[in-house]
C-alpha atoms as a printed R data frame, in Angstrom:
    type eleno elety resid chain resno       x       y       z
1   ATOM     1    CA   UNK     A     1   8.141  20.116  27.086
2   ATOM     2    CA   UNK     A     2   6.290  23.209  25.937
3   ATOM     3    CA   UNK     A     3   3.542  23.219  23.308
4   ATOM     4    CA   UNK     A     4   5.819  24.442  20.476
5   ATOM     5    CA   UNK     A     5   8.260  21.565  21.052
6   ATOM     6    CA   UNK     A     6   5.395  19.110  21.196
7   ATOM     7    CA   UNK     A     7   4.010  20.373  17.876
8   ATOM     8    CA   UNK     A     8   7.471  20.135  16.252
9   ATOM     9    CA   UNK     A     9   7.827  16.585  17.544
10  ATOM    10    CA   UNK     A    10   4.436  15.689  16.136
11  ATOM    11    CA   UNK     A    11   5.398  17.228  12.770
12  ATOM    12    CA   UNK     A    12   8.659  15.262  12.674
13  ATOM    13    CA   UNK     A    13   6.762  12.091  13.553
14  ATOM    14    CA   UNK     A    14   4.327  12.599  10.672
15  ATOM    15    CA   UNK     A    15   7.129  13.298   8.192
16  ATOM    16    CA   UNK     A    16   9.069  10.233   9.360
17  ATOM    17    CA   UNK     A    17   6.021   8.003   9.089
18  ATOM    18    CA   UNK     A    18   5.239   9.392   5.633
19  ATOM    19    CA   UNK     A    19   8.731   8.501   4.375
20  ATOM    20    CA   UNK     A    20   8.541   5.060   6.002
21  ATOM    21    CA   UNK     A    21   5.101   4.285   4.545
22  ATOM    22    CA   UNK     A    22   6.151   5.427   1.071
23  ATOM    23    CA   UNK     A    23   9.187   3.130   1.155
24  ATOM    24    CA   UNK     A    24   7.168   0.260   2.632
25  ATOM    25    CA   UNK     A    25   4.490   0.589  -0.049
26  ATOM    26    CA   UNK     A    26   7.078   0.258  -2.809
27  ATOM    27    CA   UNK     A    27   8.736  -2.740  -1.123
28  ATOM    28    CA   UNK     A    28   5.406  -4.507  -0.576
29  ATOM    29    CA   UNK     A    29   4.494  -3.987  -4.238
30  ATOM    30    CA   UNK     A    30   7.796  -5.489  -5.370
31  ATOM    31    CA   UNK     A    31   7.458  -8.448  -3.016
32  ATOM    32    CA   UNK     A    32   3.852  -9.165  -3.960
33  ATOM    33    CA   UNK     A    33   4.505  -9.143  -7.691
34  ATOM    34    CA   UNK     A    34   7.567 -11.365  -7.220
35  ATOM    35    CA   UNK     A    35   5.570 -13.875  -5.157
36  ATOM    36    CA   UNK     A    36   2.516 -13.816  -7.429
37  ATOM    37    CA   UNK     A    37   4.653 -14.059 -10.568
38  ATOM    38    CA   UNK     A    38   6.624 -17.021  -9.239
39  ATOM    39    CA   UNK     A    39   3.500 -18.928  -8.193
40  ATOM    40    CA   UNK     A    40   1.630 -18.205 -11.434
41  ATOM    41    CA   UNK     A    41   4.684 -19.243 -13.466
42  ATOM    42    CA   UNK     A    42   4.884 -22.509 -11.545
43  ATOM    43    CA   UNK     A    43   1.181 -23.224 -12.036
44  ATOM    44    CA   UNK     A    44   1.430 -22.502 -15.766
45  ATOM    45    CA   UNK     A    45   4.418 -24.853 -16.036
46  ATOM    46    CA   UNK     A    46   2.674 -27.593 -14.006
47  ATOM    47    CA   UNK     A    47  -1.015 -27.502 -15.006
48  ATOM    48    CA   UNK     A    48  -2.159 -30.379 -12.760
49  ATOM    49    CA   UNK     A    49  -5.021 -29.731 -10.363
50  ATOM    50    CA   UNK     A    50  -2.941 -29.767  -7.196
51  ATOM    51    CA   UNK     A    51  -0.542 -27.017  -8.258
52  ATOM    52    CA   UNK     A    52  -3.473 -24.696  -8.944
53  ATOM    53    CA   UNK     A    53  -4.174 -24.727  -5.196
54  ATOM    54    CA   UNK     A    54  -1.043 -22.593  -4.848
55  ATOM    55    CA   UNK     A    55  -2.935 -19.743  -6.520
56  ATOM    56    CA   UNK     A    56  -4.815 -19.321  -3.268
57  ATOM    57    CA   UNK     A    57  -1.775 -17.652  -1.655
58  ATOM    58    CA   UNK     A    58  -1.370 -14.704  -4.065
59  ATOM    59    CA   UNK     A    59  -5.156 -14.375  -4.319
60  ATOM    60    CA   UNK     A    60  -5.682 -13.938  -0.574
61  ATOM    61    CA   UNK     A    61  -2.536 -11.835  -0.257
62  ATOM    62    CA   UNK     A    62  -3.595  -9.576  -3.129
63  ATOM    63    CA   UNK     A    63  -7.103  -9.004  -1.806
64  ATOM    64    CA   UNK     A    64  -5.766  -8.372   1.700
65  ATOM    65    CA   UNK     A    65  -3.136  -5.917   0.486
66  ATOM    66    CA   UNK     A    66  -5.705  -4.138  -1.684
67  ATOM    67    CA   UNK     A    67  -7.940  -3.673   1.346
68  ATOM    68    CA   UNK     A    68  -5.030  -2.392   3.409
69  ATOM    69    CA   UNK     A    69  -4.006   0.057   0.667
70  ATOM    70    CA   UNK     A    70  -7.553   1.365   0.288
71  ATOM    71    CA   UNK     A    71  -7.852   1.876   4.028
72  ATOM    72    CA   UNK     A    72  -4.496   3.670   4.146
73  ATOM    73    CA   UNK     A    73  -5.394   5.917   1.212
74  ATOM    74    CA   UNK     A    74  -8.655   6.921   2.869
75  ATOM    75    CA   UNK     A    75  -7.019   7.587   6.245
76  ATOM    76    CA   UNK     A    76  -4.302   9.791   4.736
77  ATOM    77    CA   UNK     A    77  -6.902  12.520   4.329
78  ATOM    78    CA   UNK     A    78  -6.926  12.967   8.124
79  ATOM    79    CA   UNK     A    79  -3.139  12.955   8.316
80  ATOM    80    CA   UNK     A    80  -2.961  15.652   5.652
81  ATOM    81    CA   UNK     A    81  -5.491  17.792   7.512
82  ATOM    82    CA   UNK     A    82  -3.466  17.447  10.707
83  ATOM    83    CA   UNK     A    83  -0.231  18.315   8.873
84  ATOM    84    CA   UNK     A    84  -1.882  21.464   7.509
85  ATOM    85    CA   UNK     A    85  -3.013  22.450  11.007
86  ATOM    86    CA   UNK     A    86   0.523  21.896  12.332
87  ATOM    87    CA   UNK     A    87   1.984  23.900   9.438
88  ATOM    88    CA   UNK     A    88  -0.330  26.784  10.216
89  ATOM    89    CA   UNK     A    89   0.428  26.690  13.937
90  ATOM    90    CA   UNK     A    90   4.196  26.606  13.361
91  ATOM    91    CA   UNK     A    91   4.052  29.254  10.654
92  ATOM    92    CA   UNK     A    92   5.595  27.011   8.005
93  ATOM    93    CA   UNK     A    93   4.996  27.618   4.329
94  ATOM    94    CA   UNK     A    94   4.724  24.036   3.125
95  ATOM    95    CA   UNK     A    95   4.392  20.401   4.171
96  ATOM    96    CA   UNK     A    96   5.375  17.166   2.425
97  ATOM    97    CA   UNK     A    97   2.844  16.349  -0.274
98  ATOM    98    CA   UNK     A    98   0.971  13.506   1.400
99  ATOM    99    CA   UNK     A    99  -1.201  12.934  -1.669
100 ATOM   100    CA   UNK     A   100   1.742  11.259  -3.427
101 ATOM   101    CA   UNK     A   101   1.451   8.363  -0.997
102 ATOM   102    CA   UNK     A   102  -2.323   8.377  -1.351
103 ATOM   103    CA   UNK     A   103  -2.125   8.082  -5.150
104 ATOM   104    CA   UNK     A   104   0.482   5.329  -4.842
105 ATOM   105    CA   UNK     A   105  -1.790   3.433  -2.457
106 ATOM   106    CA   UNK     A   106  -4.788   3.739  -4.827
107 ATOM   107    CA   UNK     A   107  -2.679   2.535  -7.758
108 ATOM   108    CA   UNK     A   108  -1.293  -0.329  -5.665
109 ATOM   109    CA   UNK     A   109  -4.783  -1.394  -4.594
110 ATOM   110    CA   UNK     A   110  -5.905  -1.371  -8.223
111 ATOM   111    CA   UNK     A   111  -2.918  -3.464  -9.264
112 ATOM   112    CA   UNK     A   112  -3.456  -5.983  -6.480
113 ATOM   113    CA   UNK     A   113  -7.130  -6.330  -7.416
114 ATOM   114    CA   UNK     A   114  -6.377  -6.738 -11.136
115 ATOM   115    CA   UNK     A   115  -3.834  -9.463 -10.421
116 ATOM   116    CA   UNK     A   116  -6.244 -11.147  -8.003
117 ATOM   117    CA   UNK     A   117  -8.998 -11.072 -10.624
118 ATOM   118    CA   UNK     A   118  -6.595 -12.592 -13.133
119 ATOM   119    CA   UNK     A   119  -5.765 -15.342 -10.665
120 ATOM   120    CA   UNK     A   120  -9.474 -16.093 -10.189
121 ATOM   121    CA   UNK     A   121  -9.902 -16.348 -13.968
122 ATOM   122    CA   UNK     A   122  -6.835 -18.576 -14.168
123 ATOM   123    CA   UNK     A   123  -8.185 -20.749 -11.348
124 ATOM   124    CA   UNK     A   124 -11.468 -21.472 -13.137
125 ATOM   125    CA   UNK     A   125 -10.304 -21.431 -16.759
126 ATOM   126    CA   UNK     A   126  -6.670 -22.449 -16.425
């Protein structure tokens, strides 16, 4: 495999991963809000002390997902730089706009943290 083919393969790999991560981010958001909403609804309907322990699941999940999203958003900077270098080497005019995924990850992290903070408030004042 010559260098040009290797660079094209690397470019295709980055584009494929970008599309996959964008789709995965949206699916994870939908799943998290469904899980958190169901558990919070149950706890609000059954305000005994034991059911509040279920809030631990969306709290830990939300904080973990927020951390993962923040890490991903920060690392996308390097992917974008590499895509630009590949574009220049192949003589292409444009690349997929990686910053769309980065913005989505920042927004997702913010949403996960806001919901997690709400769950903490609900835990202590609910």
